[in-house]
N, C-alpha and C positions, 0 to 999 in steps of 0.2 A: 546614467551614472558614469563617472570617470573610469576608463578602462583599467587604470592602475589599481584603483580601489576595488573594482570588481575582481581583478586577478588575485589580489590579496585575500579577499573574502572567500573566493572559491578555493584558493590554496589552503586557507584555514579550515574550510569545510572538509576538504580531503584529509588534512593533517589530523583533525579531531577524530575522524572515523578510523584512520590508520593507527593512532595511539591506542584507541579502545581495542582494535583488533589485536595489537601486539602486546597488550598488557596482561600480566598475570596477578597484579596487585589491585585491590579495589580502589585505592586512591587515584592510581593512574587511569583506570577505566573511567572513573567519575570525571577526572580532568578532561579526558577525551570527549565525553558526552557534553560537558559544559562548553568546550571550544566549538563543538558542532552547533549547539543552540545559539551561542553568541555570534557565530559567523553568518547564520541564515537570517538573523533578525534585521540587519540593514537591507538585505535583499527583499524581505517581506514588506518593509515599510518604505521602499524607495519611491513609490508613486505619490506619497503624501496625501492619499485619499483617506477620508475618515474611516471607510470600511477596512482599508489596508492597515491603518493604525490600530483599529479595534482588534482585528485579527492577530496582529503582531503582539498586542498586549495580552490577549487570551493565551496565545501560544507560549509567550514568555512565562506567564504565571503557572500554567500547567507543567511546563518542562522544569521550572524551578522547584515546584512541589515534588515532582517525581525524583529529581536529582537530590533534593534534601532527604526524602524518604530513603533513597538508595544509600546515601552517606550514613544516615542514622542506622540503617540495618547492618551495614558493613562494620560500623563501630560496635554495634551490639554483638555481632558475631565475633569480633576481636576480643571483646570483653568476656564473652561466654566460653570461647574455645581457644583464644590466644592466636588465631590464624587470620592473616590478611589476604591469603591466596584466594583467587576466584573459585578454584575447584575444590576448596576445602570448606564449603558451606555445608556443615553436617547437622546443625541445630535447626529444627523445624520453624522456629519463630523468625530468625533473619531470612531463611530461605523463602518463606511465604511473603514476607515484606518486600524482598527484592523482586520476586516474581510479579507482585502487584505494581511495584514502582515501574518496572520495565513495561508492563502491560499498559500503564498510563502513558508512558513515553511513546509507544507505537500506536496507541488508540484502540486497544482491544476492549470489547464490551465486557462488563458494564462501565468501563472507564473511558468510553468513546465519545462522550458528548461534545468535547472540544473540537474534534476533527472536522465534522461537516461545517461547523461555524467558521473555523479558521480557514479552511480551504476555499470557502465561498468568498472570503475577502481578498483573496490573492489573485494575481494574474496567472495565466496557464503555465508559464515557464517555471515560476517559483512553486506553483502547485505541483508540478511534475517532480521537482527536487524533493519537496516535502513528502510526496507519495512513494518515492523510490529510495533515493540516497539516504534520507533521514531514518529509514527503517533498519539500515545495515548494522550500525553500531549496537543498538539495543538487542538486535537478533543475535549478534555474535556473543553477547553476554548470556542471553537466555539459553543458547546452545551449550554453553559451558556450565550451566547450573545443574547439570544432571548429577544425581537424581533429585529433582525437586518434587513437590507434591503432585502426584499423578492425577488425583481427583480434581485438584484446583485447575490444572491445565485443561482437562477435558471439559470442566464447567465453563472456563473462559472461552474455549474453542467453540463449544456448542452455542453459547450465548451470542458470540460474535457472528457466527454464520446465520443465526435466526434474526438478530437485530439488523445485521447488514442487509438481509433480504427484505425484512418488513420496512425498515427506514427509508429505503429508496423508492418504495412503491408510489408515494404521493408527491414526489419531488418534480419540479419543472426546471430547476437549475442544474446544469450539467456538472458543475463542480461538486455540488452536494451528492449527486448520484454517484460520481466517481469516488467520493469519500466513503459512502456506504458500501460501494463495491470493494474498496480497500479493506474495510472492517471485515466483510464476509470472507475475503481471501485470506486475511491474517488468521481468522478463525480456523480455516482448513489447515493452515500450516501448524498452528498450535496443537490441533487435535492429534496429529501424527508425530509430533516432536519427540516424545519420550520413547516411541517405538522404533522410529527410523529417521534420525536426523538428516540422512542423505536425501530422503524424499522431501523433507521440509525445505532443504536448500534448493532442490530442483523446482519445487512449487514457487519459492521466492523468485527464482530466476525467470521462470515462465511468466509469473505475474508482472515482473519488471518489464519484460519485452512487450507484453500485451498492453500494459498501461502506457508505456512509452508511445506505442502506435496510436492509442486512443487520444492522448493529450496532443500529439503532433497534428492529428487530423483536425481536432477542434481548433487548434491554434491556426492552422492553414485556412480554415473557414471563418475564423474569428467568431466562433459560436460560443455563447455562454448559457443559452436557454434552449429548450426543446424547439420552440417556435423558429428560432434563427437557423436551425439545422435544415429546414425546408428549402433554404436558398442555396444549399451546397451543390445541388445538381447542376445549376447553371454555371457555377464557378469551376467545379472539377468533376465532370461526369464519371471518369474512370474510377477516381477515388471514392465517389459516392457509391458506386457499384460494389466496391470492395469493403466498404465500411460495415455493412451488416455482418460480413464474415469475421471482421475483427471483434465486433461486439458479441457475436455468438461464440467466438473462441473464449472471450472473457467469461461468458456464461457457462462454458464447459461442454459444448455440444461436439460430438464426433461428426465428421472426421477432421476436426481442427485441433491445433496445438493445445488449447486449454483443456481438452478432455483428458490428456495424458496424466497430469498431476492428480486430478480428481479420481480417475480410475485407479491409480496406484495407491492413493490414500484409502479409498474404500476397500480395496483388496487387503491392505495391511491391517486396517481396523477389524475386518472380518477374521483375518488370521489370528488376531489377538483375542478373539472371543467377544468383540464389542459390536455385534451385529445391530442391536438397537441404536447405538450411537451412530453407526454408519448409515442406518436408515433415516434417522433424523437429519443428518448432514445432507444426504442426497435430496430429501424433501425440501430442505431450506434452499438448496441450489435452484429449485424451481421458482422460488420467489425472486431471486436475482435475475433469473432468465426472463421473467416477465418484463422487468424494466429495461433490459437490453433489447428485447423484442420491440418494446414501445419506442425506444430510440431509433431502431432500425426502420420501423414503420414511418416515424416522423421524417426521417432523412430521405427515404427512397420512394415512399408511396403517397406523400402529401404535397400539395402545391402551397407555395409560400403565401402567408396572409398579406394582403395589400392595404390594410387599414393603417392609420397613423402610427399606432404603437409598434407595428411589425413591418414597416415599409422595407422594400428590398434595398440592401446597401449597394454602394458603388462596387462594380466588379473590377477592381484594380488587380493587376498581376501581383502575386505574392512574392516577397523577397526571401521567404523561408527556404533553407536548403532542403532538397527533396531526397537526397541519398540516404540520410538516416531513416527517413520515413519509409522509403522503398524497402530497405533492408529489414527493418523491424516488422513491417507488414508481411513480408514474405515469411519471416520466421513465425509470426503470430498465426499464420494460416497453414503452413506446410510441414511442421515438424513432427506431427503424429507418427508417420511411418518409422521414425527413429526410436520409437518406444522400446523395441526389443534390445537394441544396442545400449540404450540408456539404462534399462533394467539390468542388463549384464554388468555394466559399469558399477551400478549401485550395490549389487550383491557381491562383486569381487572384492 
């Protein structure tokens, strides 16, 4: 792609998110979300592959549906209450509609079916943008929707953690596994949203760091399926040794960074008297942990298949920058000791 066009698209992507962040009026927020969607579509379809075009079409249709629902709900709210302000959603009907529209935008279960299909059709770089940056603007709006229906948020959160765990179990495609991982993590964020927005933001930030590391490792190895992970030991032995730690951090095992948000969320849910919800969420984390362990096993403990379908690729030196990967990997593995400091910041 022409670098000037790429720069314009990335600038529009950033501008759309910034407009949504800065807006207090529903029309302006909607406009930011639309700019976001329209800016990423050329990036998704740039390879002119039938799968990429199909993924782009699916993405456009779901995002257009969510945006239309959002606009309809905000107009309904203006009709019922005379308010266009984001924080003035007092009527339960528009509040529920907007929550569901934003859930469709970020891929929360049961409105998640588009996310694995779309992510599967994209290259890893665009997939990384879709899994991280594209979540920011809708999340900013969900955070401002307080107080929305608490039961609805808990149902969305629990369904997402369970489906995110179940869905990834029988997958062999790495991008689909990462999509289900994304659904499960979003479920954890939504569970605690109404009780502690600061913990939700912390979870979102740690999810971004861990996902960034995972996508960059897969991109460095040019891996898209579990079978191709087995060749990574010959290409980058040090990174292959660290990769299980990154994956287990995504799974939320101590003493890695990913344990911190899960620990704080379970603690907060128990404080709020939601021990059964916390138990279900913790059990659903075991499902996700299984497929992270499966990836770790495939990457470090198996020898690459040498049949025709899985022949070893050329071991050419990678042109990818390693500084971002080194930084994010260190953060993915080592930030748990900062939990007391972060807890103090959250409560202050």
